[in-house]
C-alpha positions as CSV (number, residue, x, y, z in Angstrom):
1,M,42.1,73.1,-40.0
2,T,41.3,70.8,-43.2
3,Q,39.3,71.0,-45.7
4,S,37.9,68.1,-47.1
5,L,36.9,68.1,-51.2
6,I,33.7,66.6,-52.1
7,E,34.6,64.5,-55.5
8,T,31.9,65.6,-57.7
9,E,31.6,62.9,-60.8
10,S,32.2,64.7,-64.1
11,L,29.7,65.0,-66.9
12,L,32.4,65.8,-69.3
13,P,35.2,63.4,-70.2
14,Y,37.8,65.3,-68.9
15,A,40.4,61.7,-68.5
16,R,39.4,61.0,-72.0
17,W,40.4,64.4,-73.4
18,A,43.2,64.4,-71.5
19,E,44.2,61.0,-72.9
20,E,43.4,61.7,-76.4
21,A,45.9,65.3,-76.1
22,L,48.6,63.3,-74.9
23,R,48.4,60.6,-77.6
24,G,48.8,63.6,-79.8
25,V,52.6,64.1,-78.5
26,V,53.1,60.3,-79.3
27,V,51.9,61.6,-83.2
28,E,53.6,64.2,-83.2
29,A,57.1,62.4,-82.2
30,L,56.2,59.9,-84.8
31,A,55.4,62.1,-87.2
32,Y,58.6,64.5,-86.9
33,T,60.9,61.3,-86.9
34,A,59.1,59.9,-90.2
35,E,60.1,63.2,-91.8
36,H,63.8,64.3,-90.1
37,G,64.9,61.3,-88.8
38,L,65.8,60.7,-84.9
39,P,68.2,63.5,-83.5
40,G,70.9,63.0,-81.4
41,E,70.5,60.4,-79.3
42,H,66.9,60.6,-79.2
43,H,65.3,57.1,-79.5
44,F,61.6,55.3,-78.6
45,Y,60.1,52.5,-76.8
46,L,56.6,52.1,-77.9
47,T,54.6,49.3,-76.1
48,F,51.3,48.6,-77.6
49,R,48.3,46.1,-77.5
50,T,49.0,43.2,-79.9
51,D,45.4,42.0,-79.5
52,H,44.1,45.4,-80.8
53,P,41.8,45.5,-84.1
54,G,44.0,47.0,-86.7
55,V,47.6,45.6,-85.4
56,S,49.3,44.0,-88.4
57,L,52.7,41.8,-87.5
58,P,54.1,38.6,-88.4
59,G,52.4,35.6,-86.9
60,H,55.7,34.2,-84.9
61,L,55.4,37.5,-83.0
62,R,51.5,37.5,-82.5
63,A,52.3,34.1,-81.1
64,R,55.2,35.2,-78.8
65,Y,53.5,38.3,-77.8
66,P,49.9,37.6,-77.6
67,Q,48.7,40.6,-75.8
68,E,51.1,43.3,-75.7
69,M,55.0,43.8,-77.2
70,T,57.6,46.8,-77.3
71,I,59.5,47.7,-79.8
72,V,62.4,50.1,-80.1
73,L,63.0,52.7,-82.6
74,Q,66.5,53.8,-82.0
75,H,69.4,52.8,-85.2
76,R,67.6,50.0,-87.4
77,F,64.1,50.6,-88.5
78,W,63.1,51.9,-91.8
79,D,59.9,53.1,-93.6
80,L,58.4,55.0,-90.6
81,K,54.7,56.1,-92.0
82,L,51.9,57.9,-90.6
83,D,48.5,56.9,-91.6
84,H,46.4,60.1,-90.1
85,A,43.0,58.8,-91.9
86,A,43.5,55.1,-90.6
87,G,44.8,56.4,-87.1
88,S,48.1,54.3,-87.3
89,F,51.7,54.1,-88.0
90,S,53.9,51.4,-89.7
91,V,57.6,50.9,-89.5
92,G,60.0,48.3,-90.7
93,L,62.0,46.6,-88.1
94,S,64.6,43.5,-87.9
95,F,63.5,40.4,-85.5
96,G,66.4,38.0,-85.2
97,G,67.2,39.0,-88.7
98,V,64.2,38.7,-90.7
99,P,62.8,42.1,-91.5
100,A,59.2,42.6,-90.7
101,T,56.7,45.6,-90.9
102,L,54.4,47.0,-88.7
103,T,51.1,48.3,-88.4
104,I,50.1,49.9,-85.0
105,P,46.9,52.0,-84.6
106,F,47.6,55.2,-82.2
107,K,45.0,53.6,-79.8
108,A,46.8,50.5,-79.4
109,V,49.9,52.4,-77.9
110,T,50.0,51.8,-74.1
111,A,53.4,53.2,-73.3
112,F,55.9,55.7,-75.2
113,A,59.0,56.8,-73.5
114,D,62.2,58.5,-74.8
115,P,65.2,57.5,-72.4
116,H,67.4,59.8,-74.0
117,V,65.6,62.9,-72.0
118,R,63.5,60.7,-69.4
119,F,60.2,61.3,-71.0
120,G,57.8,59.1,-70.6
121,L,53.6,58.4,-71.0
122,R,51.6,55.8,-70.0
123,F,48.1,54.9,-71.5
124,Q,44.8,53.2,-70.9
125,P,44.8,50.0,-72.2
126,P,42.0,50.2,-75.4
127,E,38.3,49.8,-73.9
128,E,37.1,47.7,-77.5
129,A,37.0,44.5,-77.1
130,P,40.5,42.9,-78.5
131,A,40.3,41.0,-81.7
132,A,43.7,39.7,-83.0
133,A,43.5,39.1,-86.9
134,A,45.6,36.5,-88.4
135,E,48.6,37.9,-90.0
136,P,51.4,37.0,-92.1
137,A,54.4,35.2,-90.4
138,G,58.6,37.6,-87.5
139,E,61.1,37.9,-82.2
140,T,61.7,41.3,-80.3
141,A,61.7,42.9,-77.4
142,P,60.2,42.2,-73.6
143,A,56.8,43.5,-73.4
144,A,56.2,46.6,-70.5
145,E,53.5,46.1,-68.0
146,A,50.1,47.7,-68.7
147,P,48.3,49.5,-66.2
148,P,45.9,48.0,-64.4
149,A,42.3,47.6,-66.0
150,G,39.7,50.3,-64.3
151,Q,42.2,52.7,-63.1
152,E,42.2,56.6,-64.3
153,P,44.9,58.1,-66.1
154,Q,47.0,60.0,-63.9
155,V,48.6,63.3,-64.7
156,V,52.2,63.4,-64.6
157,S,54.2,66.6,-63.8
158,L,56.5,66.6,-66.8
159,D,59.2,68.4,-64.0
160,A,60.0,64.6,-62.9
161,F,61.5,64.1,-66.7
162,R,63.6,67.1,-67.4
163,R,67.3,67.1,-66.6
164,R,68.3,69.0,-63.8
165,P,71.5,71.1,-64.0
166,T,74.6,69.3,-62.9
167,R,76.6,71.0,-60.1
168,D,80.6,71.3,-60.7
């Protein structure tokens, strides 16, 4: 005997709440790193919408990545700072040997990964209309693919990212 479930539309925004809570994981990881540095072999891949309001990056990067780009926080970054009141972080990176400071609102982030522990999160692109602001003039990592628009956030089991004991 099979039992069918009737999908009921929620009057509570559970998907949005869950996504905001998971964004908090990114904020905590960045805050920890800003205060203590990256421990061990941890490193972060952050994909973000370059056309999101509040994103500040050199003009040549905006021209090269008009919608989305991925940055890596690993060995060579500096001045990682969080501005909780503004809902953003800033970080210094070098692009083709040219230093630049990027400011990225947390809501502009579409993906976060720490490959060392195989942990990753994906977020829906921001709903507000993108408004690319003209910023001062700087090259980078390839952009990652964003989830299709209109797709609901997915709950991912963290067990898939945990290390399994190796058998000798």
